[in-house]
ROPA-223138 format. One record per residue (C-alpha): residue number from 1; residue in three letters; x, y negated, z negated. Coordinates in steps of 0.25 Angstrom, whole numbers. Layout:
N
<pt NUM, ALA, <X, Y, Z>>
...
END
This chain:
416
<pt 1, UNK, <-80, 83, 123>>
<pt 2, UNK, <-81, 74, 111>>
<pt 3, UNK, <-89, 62, 111>>
<pt 4, UNK, <-86, 51, 102>>
<pt 5, UNK, <-95, 39, 102>>
<pt 6, UNK, <-95, 26, 95>>
<pt 7, UNK, <-102, 20, 84>>
<pt 8, UNK, <-111, 12, 94>>
<pt 9, UNK, <-109, 22, 105>>
<pt 10, UNK, <-120, 22, 116>>
<pt 11, UNK, <-131, 33, 114>>
<pt 12, UNK, <-143, 37, 106>>
<pt 13, UNK, <-144, 35, 92>>
<pt 14, UNK, <-143, 47, 83>>
<pt 15, UNK, <-157, 53, 81>>
<pt 16, UNK, <-163, 58, 68>>
<pt 17, UNK, <-156, 72, 70>>
<pt 18, UNK, <-144, 72, 79>>
<pt 19, UNK, <-134, 81, 85>>
<pt 20, UNK, <-121, 74, 84>>
<pt 21, UNK, <-113, 71, 96>>
<pt 22, UNK, <-99, 76, 97>>
<pt 23, UNK, <-90, 65, 91>>
<pt 24, UNK, <-77, 61, 85>>
<pt 25, UNK, <-71, 49, 80>>
<pt 26, UNK, <-60, 42, 73>>
<pt 27, UNK, <-63, 32, 62>>
<pt 28, UNK, <-75, 23, 66>>
<pt 29, UNK, <-72, 23, 81>>
<pt 30, UNK, <-78, 32, 91>>
<pt 31, UNK, <-74, 36, 105>>
<pt 32, UNK, <-83, 42, 116>>
<pt 33, UNK, <-75, 54, 122>>
<pt 34, UNK, <-85, 58, 132>>
<pt 35, UNK, <-79, 48, 142>>
<pt 36, UNK, <-69, 53, 152>>
<pt 37, UNK, <-59, 44, 146>>
<pt 38, UNK, <-60, 43, 131>>
<pt 39, UNK, <-58, 31, 123>>
<pt 40, UNK, <-45, 35, 116>>
<pt 41, UNK, <-39, 38, 130>>
<pt 42, UNK, <-42, 23, 135>>
<pt 43, UNK, <-29, 17, 140>>
<pt 44, UNK, <-34, 4, 144>>
<pt 45, UNK, <-45, -4, 137>>
<pt 46, UNK, <-51, -18, 139>>
<pt 47, UNK, <-53, -26, 126>>
<pt 48, UNK, <-65, -35, 128>>
<pt 49, UNK, <-66, -48, 120>>
<pt 50, UNK, <-74, -46, 107>>
<pt 51, UNK, <-89, -47, 107>>
<pt 52, UNK, <-96, -55, 95>>
<pt 53, UNK, <-110, -52, 91>>
<pt 54, UNK, <-119, -51, 102>>
<pt 55, UNK, <-109, -55, 113>>
<pt 56, UNK, <-110, -46, 125>>
<pt 57, UNK, <-95, -49, 129>>
<pt 58, UNK, <-84, -55, 121>>
<pt 59, UNK, <-77, -68, 124>>
<pt 60, UNK, <-62, -69, 127>>
<pt 61, UNK, <-61, -83, 120>>
<pt 62, UNK, <-69, -79, 108>>
<pt 63, UNK, <-62, -71, 96>>
<pt 64, UNK, <-50, -70, 104>>
<pt 65, UNK, <-42, -68, 91>>
<pt 66, UNK, <-50, -55, 88>>
<pt 67, UNK, <-49, -50, 102>>
<pt 68, UNK, <-34, -52, 102>>
<pt 69, UNK, <-32, -45, 89>>
<pt 70, UNK, <-40, -33, 93>>
<pt 71, UNK, <-32, -32, 106>>
<pt 72, UNK, <-19, -33, 99>>
<pt 73, UNK, <-23, -23, 88>>
<pt 74, UNK, <-28, -13, 99>>
<pt 75, UNK, <-16, -14, 107>>
<pt 76, UNK, <-7, -12, 95>>
<pt 77, UNK, <-14, 0, 89>>
<pt 78, UNK, <-20, 8, 100>>
<pt 79, UNK, <-10, 15, 109>>
<pt 80, UNK, <-11, 20, 123>>
<pt 81, UNK, <-22, 10, 126>>
<pt 82, UNK, <-21, -3, 133>>
<pt 83, UNK, <-31, -14, 129>>
<pt 84, UNK, <-33, -26, 138>>
<pt 85, UNK, <-40, -38, 132>>
<pt 86, UNK, <-45, -52, 136>>
<pt 87, UNK, <-38, -65, 131>>
<pt 88, UNK, <-35, -79, 135>>
<pt 89, UNK, <-20, -77, 136>>
<pt 90, UNK, <-20, -65, 145>>
<pt 91, UNK, <-6, -58, 146>>
<pt 92, UNK, <-5, -45, 153>>
<pt 93, UNK, <6, -40, 145>>
<pt 94, UNK, <-3, -41, 133>>
<pt 95, UNK, <-13, -32, 140>>
<pt 96, UNK, <-24, -43, 141>>
<pt 97, UNK, <-32, -44, 153>>
<pt 98, UNK, <-29, -55, 162>>
<pt 99, UNK, <-39, -67, 164>>
<pt 100, UNK, <-45, -64, 178>>
<pt 101, UNK, <-59, -65, 183>>
<pt 102, UNK, <-60, -49, 184>>
<pt 103, UNK, <-56, -47, 169>>
<pt 104, UNK, <-64, -59, 165>>
<pt 105, UNK, <-77, -53, 171>>
<pt 106, UNK, <-75, -41, 161>>
<pt 107, UNK, <-79, -51, 150>>
<pt 108, UNK, <-93, -54, 156>>
<pt 109, UNK, <-106, -48, 153>>
<pt 110, UNK, <-110, -35, 160>>
<pt 111, UNK, <-124, -28, 161>>
<pt 112, UNK, <-119, -16, 155>>
<pt 113, UNK, <-107, -10, 148>>
<pt 114, UNK, <-105, -1, 161>>
<pt 115, UNK, <-104, -13, 170>>
<pt 116, UNK, <-94, -19, 160>>
<pt 117, UNK, <-86, -6, 160>>
<pt 118, UNK, <-85, -6, 175>>
<pt 119, UNK, <-80, -20, 176>>
<pt 120, UNK, <-70, -18, 166>>
<pt 121, UNK, <-65, -5, 172>>
<pt 122, UNK, <-65, -10, 186>>
<pt 123, UNK, <-57, -23, 181>>
<pt 124, UNK, <-47, -16, 172>>
<pt 125, UNK, <-48, -1, 174>>
<pt 126, UNK, <-48, 0, 158>>
<pt 127, UNK, <-53, 13, 152>>
<pt 128, UNK, <-62, 5, 142>>
<pt 129, UNK, <-65, -8, 136>>
<pt 130, UNK, <-66, -12, 121>>
<pt 131, UNK, <-77, -21, 116>>
<pt 132, UNK, <-74, -27, 102>>
<pt 133, UNK, <-87, -33, 96>>
<pt 134, UNK, <-88, -42, 84>>
<pt 135, UNK, <-103, -38, 79>>
<pt 136, UNK, <-103, -46, 66>>
<pt 137, UNK, <-93, -55, 58>>
<pt 138, UNK, <-98, -63, 46>>
<pt 139, UNK, <-94, -67, 32>>
<pt 140, UNK, <-103, -64, 20>>
<pt 141, UNK, <-102, -72, 8>>
<pt 142, UNK, <-104, -63, -5>>
<pt 143, UNK, <-105, -71, -17>>
<pt 144, UNK, <-98, -66, -30>>
<pt 145, UNK, <-106, -73, -42>>
<pt 146, UNK, <-99, -79, -54>>
<pt 147, UNK, <-98, -68, -64>>
<pt 148, UNK, <-94, -68, -79>>
<pt 149, UNK, <-85, -57, -84>>
<pt 150, UNK, <-76, -54, -96>>
<pt 151, UNK, <-61, -51, -94>>
<pt 152, UNK, <-50, -47, -104>>
<pt 153, UNK, <-39, -56, -105>>
<pt 154, UNK, <-25, -55, -111>>
<pt 155, UNK, <-12, -64, -113>>
<pt 156, UNK, <2, -61, -118>>
<pt 157, UNK, <16, -64, -116>>
<pt 158, UNK, <29, -57, -115>>
<pt 159, UNK, <42, -61, -121>>
<pt 160, UNK, <55, -58, -113>>
<pt 161, UNK, <69, -59, -121>>
<pt 162, UNK, <62, -65, -133>>
<pt 163, UNK, <68, -65, -148>>
<pt 164, UNK, <62, -51, -149>>
<pt 165, UNK, <65, -46, -135>>
<pt 166, UNK, <54, -43, -125>>
<pt 167, UNK, <40, -44, -131>>
<pt 168, UNK, <28, -41, -122>>
<pt 169, UNK, <13, -45, -124>>
<pt 170, UNK, <16, -55, -135>>
<pt 171, UNK, <3, -62, -140>>
<pt 172, UNK, <-5, -52, -132>>
<pt 173, UNK, <-20, -56, -133>>
<pt 174, UNK, <-32, -52, -125>>
<pt 175, UNK, <-46, -57, -124>>
<pt 176, UNK, <-59, -57, -116>>
<pt 177, UNK, <-65, -68, -109>>
<pt 178, UNK, <-76, -72, -100>>
<pt 179, UNK, <-73, -75, -86>>
<pt 180, UNK, <-82, -80, -74>>
<pt 181, UNK, <-79, -74, -60>>
<pt 182, UNK, <-82, -86, -51>>
<pt 183, UNK, <-92, -85, -40>>
<pt 184, UNK, <-86, -82, -27>>
<pt 185, UNK, <-90, -80, -12>>
<pt 186, UNK, <-84, -68, -6>>
<pt 187, UNK, <-84, -68, 9>>
<pt 188, UNK, <-86, -55, 16>>
<pt 189, UNK, <-81, -54, 30>>
<pt 190, UNK, <-89, -45, 39>>
<pt 191, UNK, <-87, -40, 53>>
<pt 192, UNK, <-93, -29, 62>>
<pt 193, UNK, <-87, -25, 75>>
<pt 194, UNK, <-87, -14, 85>>
<pt 195, UNK, <-77, -10, 96>>
<pt 196, UNK, <-83, -3, 108>>
<pt 197, UNK, <-74, 4, 118>>
<pt 198, UNK, <-81, 6, 132>>
<pt 199, UNK, <-76, 16, 143>>
<pt 200, UNK, <-73, 6, 155>>
<pt 201, UNK, <-77, 17, 164>>
<pt 202, UNK, <-91, 19, 158>>
<pt 203, UNK, <-95, 8, 149>>
<pt 204, UNK, <-98, 18, 138>>
<pt 205, UNK, <-93, 16, 124>>
<pt 206, UNK, <-80, 24, 122>>
<pt 207, UNK, <-78, 20, 107>>
<pt 208, UNK, <-84, 11, 97>>
<pt 209, UNK, <-79, 6, 83>>
<pt 210, UNK, <-89, -1, 74>>
<pt 211, UNK, <-82, -8, 62>>
<pt 212, UNK, <-87, -17, 50>>
<pt 213, UNK, <-78, -25, 41>>
<pt 214, UNK, <-82, -32, 28>>
<pt 215, UNK, <-72, -38, 18>>
<pt 216, UNK, <-71, -50, 9>>
<pt 217, UNK, <-61, -61, 10>>
<pt 218, UNK, <-56, -59, 25>>
<pt 219, UNK, <-59, -66, 38>>
<pt 220, UNK, <-65, -61, 51>>
<pt 221, UNK, <-52, -59, 57>>
<pt 222, UNK, <-48, -50, 46>>
<pt 223, UNK, <-61, -42, 48>>
<pt 224, UNK, <-58, -41, 63>>
<pt 225, UNK, <-44, -36, 61>>
<pt 226, UNK, <-48, -25, 52>>
<pt 227, UNK, <-59, -20, 61>>
<pt 228, UNK, <-50, -21, 73>>
<pt 229, UNK, <-40, -13, 65>>
<pt 230, UNK, <-50, -2, 62>>
<pt 231, UNK, <-54, -1, 76>>
<pt 232, UNK, <-40, 0, 81>>
<pt 233, UNK, <-37, 10, 70>>
<pt 234, UNK, <-49, 19, 73>>
<pt 235, UNK, <-47, 19, 88>>
<pt 236, UNK, <-33, 23, 86>>
<pt 237, UNK, <-37, 34, 77>>
<pt 238, UNK, <-47, 39, 87>>
<pt 239, UNK, <-37, 40, 98>>
<pt 240, UNK, <-29, 49, 88>>
<pt 241, UNK, <-41, 57, 84>>
<pt 242, UNK, <-36, 71, 84>>
<pt 243, UNK, <-45, 83, 87>>
<pt 244, UNK, <-49, 92, 76>>
<pt 245, UNK, <-39, 103, 73>>
<pt 246, UNK, <-45, 116, 68>>
<pt 247, UNK, <-42, 130, 71>>
<pt 248, UNK, <-48, 135, 84>>
<pt 249, UNK, <-56, 146, 77>>
<pt 250, UNK, <-61, 137, 66>>
<pt 251, UNK, <-76, 137, 64>>
<pt 252, UNK, <-83, 125, 71>>
<pt 253, UNK, <-94, 115, 66>>
<pt 254, UNK, <-102, 105, 73>>
<pt 255, UNK, <-112, 94, 69>>
<pt 256, UNK, <-127, 98, 70>>
<pt 257, UNK, <-138, 88, 68>>
<pt 258, UNK, <-136, 77, 58>>
<pt 259, UNK, <-149, 69, 53>>
<pt 260, UNK, <-147, 54, 54>>
<pt 261, UNK, <-158, 46, 46>>
<pt 262, UNK, <-166, 36, 54>>
<pt 263, UNK, <-161, 24, 47>>
<pt 264, UNK, <-147, 28, 50>>
<pt 265, UNK, <-148, 33, 64>>
<pt 266, UNK, <-154, 19, 68>>
<pt 267, UNK, <-141, 13, 66>>
<pt 268, UNK, <-133, 19, 78>>
<pt 269, UNK, <-119, 15, 72>>
<pt 270, UNK, <-122, 21, 59>>
<pt 271, UNK, <-128, 34, 65>>
<pt 272, UNK, <-116, 36, 75>>
<pt 273, UNK, <-106, 33, 64>>
<pt 274, UNK, <-111, 44, 55>>
<pt 275, UNK, <-112, 53, 67>>
<pt 276, UNK, <-97, 51, 71>>
<pt 277, UNK, <-92, 51, 57>>
<pt 278, UNK, <-98, 65, 54>>
<pt 279, UNK, <-92, 71, 67>>
<pt 280, UNK, <-78, 64, 66>>
<pt 281, UNK, <-76, 68, 51>>
<pt 282, UNK, <-80, 82, 54>>
<pt 283, UNK, <-70, 83, 65>>
<pt 284, UNK, <-59, 76, 56>>
<pt 285, UNK, <-62, 83, 43>>
<pt 286, UNK, <-64, 98, 47>>
<pt 287, UNK, <-51, 105, 46>>
<pt 288, UNK, <-55, 120, 47>>
<pt 289, UNK, <-68, 119, 55>>
<pt 290, UNK, <-69, 114, 70>>
<pt 291, UNK, <-78, 103, 72>>
<pt 292, UNK, <-86, 105, 85>>
<pt 293, UNK, <-96, 95, 90>>
<pt 294, UNK, <-95, 98, 105>>
<pt 295, UNK, <-109, 104, 105>>
<pt 296, UNK, <-105, 118, 104>>
<pt 297, UNK, <-112, 127, 94>>
<pt 298, UNK, <-104, 129, 81>>
<pt 299, UNK, <-107, 138, 70>>
<pt 300, UNK, <-107, 127, 60>>
<pt 301, UNK, <-113, 113, 61>>
<pt 302, UNK, <-115, 101, 52>>
<pt 303, UNK, <-129, 96, 50>>
<pt 304, UNK, <-137, 87, 40>>
<pt 305, UNK, <-140, 72, 39>>
<pt 306, UNK, <-135, 58, 35>>
<pt 307, UNK, <-143, 55, 23>>
<pt 308, UNK, <-139, 41, 21>>
<pt 309, UNK, <-131, 29, 27>>
<pt 310, UNK, <-130, 17, 19>>
<pt 311, UNK, <-121, 5, 18>>
<pt 312, UNK, <-121, -6, 8>>
<pt 313, UNK, <-113, -15, -1>>
<pt 314, UNK, <-109, -15, -16>>
<pt 315, UNK, <-107, -28, -24>>
<pt 316, UNK, <-95, -28, -33>>
<pt 317, UNK, <-97, -38, -45>>
<pt 318, UNK, <-86, -49, -47>>
<pt 319, UNK, <-76, -45, -58>>
<pt 320, UNK, <-63, -50, -64>>
<pt 321, UNK, <-50, -43, -67>>
<pt 322, UNK, <-39, -48, -77>>
<pt 323, UNK, <-24, -46, -75>>
<pt 324, UNK, <-13, -50, -85>>
<pt 325, UNK, <-3, -58, -77>>
<pt 326, UNK, <10, -66, -80>>
<pt 327, UNK, <7, -81, -83>>
<pt 328, UNK, <20, -89, -87>>
<pt 329, UNK, <33, -88, -94>>
<pt 330, UNK, <39, -96, -105>>
<pt 331, UNK, <54, -96, -109>>
<pt 332, UNK, <60, -98, -123>>
<pt 333, UNK, <73, -97, -130>>
<pt 334, UNK, <78, -90, -142>>
<pt 335, UNK, <91, -87, -149>>
<pt 336, UNK, <95, -73, -152>>
<pt 337, UNK, <102, -68, -165>>
<pt 338, UNK, <116, -73, -159>>
<pt 339, UNK, <111, -87, -156>>
<pt 340, UNK, <110, -85, -141>>
<pt 341, UNK, <98, -91, -134>>
<pt 342, UNK, <89, -82, -127>>
<pt 343, UNK, <78, -85, -117>>
<pt 344, UNK, <64, -78, -118>>
<pt 345, UNK, <53, -77, -109>>
<pt 346, UNK, <38, -77, -112>>
<pt 347, UNK, <29, -72, -101>>
<pt 348, UNK, <15, -75, -103>>
<pt 349, UNK, <4, -66, -97>>
<pt 350, UNK, <-11, -69, -96>>
<pt 351, UNK, <-24, -63, -89>>
<pt 352, UNK, <-28, -67, -75>>
<pt 353, UNK, <-42, -65, -71>>
<pt 354, UNK, <-45, -61, -57>>
<pt 355, UNK, <-59, -63, -51>>
<pt 356, UNK, <-65, -52, -42>>
<pt 357, UNK, <-77, -57, -34>>
<pt 358, UNK, <-89, -49, -31>>
<pt 359, UNK, <-90, -42, -18>>
<pt 360, UNK, <-97, -31, -10>>
<pt 361, UNK, <-91, -18, -6>>
<pt 362, UNK, <-98, -10, 6>>
<pt 363, UNK, <-101, 4, 8>>
<pt 364, UNK, <-107, 14, 18>>
<pt 365, UNK, <-114, 27, 13>>
<pt 366, UNK, <-117, 39, 21>>
<pt 367, UNK, <-124, 52, 15>>
<pt 368, UNK, <-125, 65, 22>>
<pt 369, UNK, <-131, 79, 20>>
<pt 370, UNK, <-123, 88, 30>>
<pt 371, UNK, <-123, 104, 31>>
<pt 372, UNK, <-114, 113, 38>>
<pt 373, UNK, <-123, 124, 44>>
<pt 374, UNK, <-118, 138, 49>>
<pt 375, UNK, <-126, 140, 62>>
<pt 376, UNK, <-125, 155, 61>>
<pt 377, UNK, <-132, 156, 48>>
<pt 378, UNK, <-138, 143, 46>>
<pt 379, UNK, <-133, 141, 32>>
<pt 380, UNK, <-127, 129, 26>>
<pt 381, UNK, <-112, 130, 25>>
<pt 382, UNK, <-109, 117, 17>>
<pt 383, UNK, <-115, 103, 16>>
<pt 384, UNK, <-112, 89, 11>>
<pt 385, UNK, <-122, 80, 5>>
<pt 386, UNK, <-115, 67, 2>>
<pt 387, UNK, <-116, 52, 2>>
<pt 388, UNK, <-103, 44, 4>>
<pt 389, UNK, <-99, 30, 6>>
<pt 390, UNK, <-88, 22, 12>>
<pt 391, UNK, <-84, 7, 11>>
<pt 392, UNK, <-83, 5, 26>>
<pt 393, UNK, <-91, 15, 35>>
<pt 394, UNK, <-102, 24, 36>>
<pt 395, UNK, <-94, 34, 43>>
<pt 396, UNK, <-83, 35, 32>>
<pt 397, UNK, <-94, 38, 21>>
<pt 398, UNK, <-99, 49, 30>>
<pt 399, UNK, <-85, 55, 33>>
<pt 400, UNK, <-83, 57, 18>>
<pt 401, UNK, <-95, 67, 18>>
<pt 402, UNK, <-91, 74, 31>>
<pt 403, UNK, <-76, 76, 25>>
<pt 404, UNK, <-82, 83, 13>>
<pt 405, UNK, <-91, 91, 22>>
<pt 406, UNK, <-80, 95, 31>>
<pt 407, UNK, <-71, 100, 20>>
<pt 408, UNK, <-82, 109, 15>>
<pt 409, UNK, <-84, 114, 30>>
<pt 410, UNK, <-69, 117, 31>>
<pt 411, UNK, <-70, 125, 18>>
<pt 412, UNK, <-82, 133, 21>>
<pt 413, UNK, <-81, 137, 36>>
<pt 414, UNK, <-67, 132, 39>>
<pt 415, UNK, <-56, 141, 45>>
<pt 416, UNK, <-49, 148, 33>>
END
């Protein structure tokens, strides 16, 4: 049976050389399918109030706007699952838990997740409970310094219905001028969240999503909405995640040992992100080769190492752009050869300077050196040595290399 674990799933960290667990995923959300009832089959889920920072439990009266938005978004988009949340105005028709001592006790502290799960299950008979956690929310000020630049300007006017008909770009002239882009404080909104779905019958993590948001010129509510949309969208894709469709007699391939450098494996989140991204992308991208990570021996297997895993930011200098735009109009009259008065229009155009302030863009970079081995001969079938980057996630950077490798695998050993 497949076993799909979360970014922060319980268990040992990856060792220096590891045999990958059998996993699959949708986007950046993961599900443990070793449970008797899998997370994507949950029909009733309790939505606990959002925890903030180091809080062990969420508070109903705090961040209620966030909790309400998450509750509404999930119920709108996630089908065949009934979510019950806590709130001050508790209406059963809105699928919200009523305010009773039995239910309120579920918001207290428990000695273990197993104890919390037992209380939730006994009180609600729910399949699971979801804990949203706001790990970090802050605003960083990135100063864009005053900067001098040179821009090309132009000006002209058009004459419409003049004595000589229509004339365009009359008195056209252009020049260069110095322009100072003023200093500016760019406010970067940053938010980190995780969503953990627990199995109410065991207290074990059934599914986890970790997401990060960085953007200029937005508020915290915008960031929360974007992360919530990502979470709901990823969960929806997970529930619809199809099995790999390849011919029954197609050659099979599995994952062997993958070396994880010490500096990477110390970060459990990053290490597991890479592990699951490799397996998920192999399952998704292979079209002519069956991906089998059940533990059965296959003729072909993938081995190698992650060579690098870095993240950073790149500063983009302030700059100015120039666009020629309509400025104003003037009317004047003239007489034609028959003595009739005509009205002409002069449309004036001039250059407008737009300032673009300096900012940071962000990147996540992963390098791999992977080989496909024929276990019968010991020979290398194909390989990939690449470093890729992505604006948002390590996993997406890694997937680019895995897609390339899978295309080669299909061509080399795939069913013809």
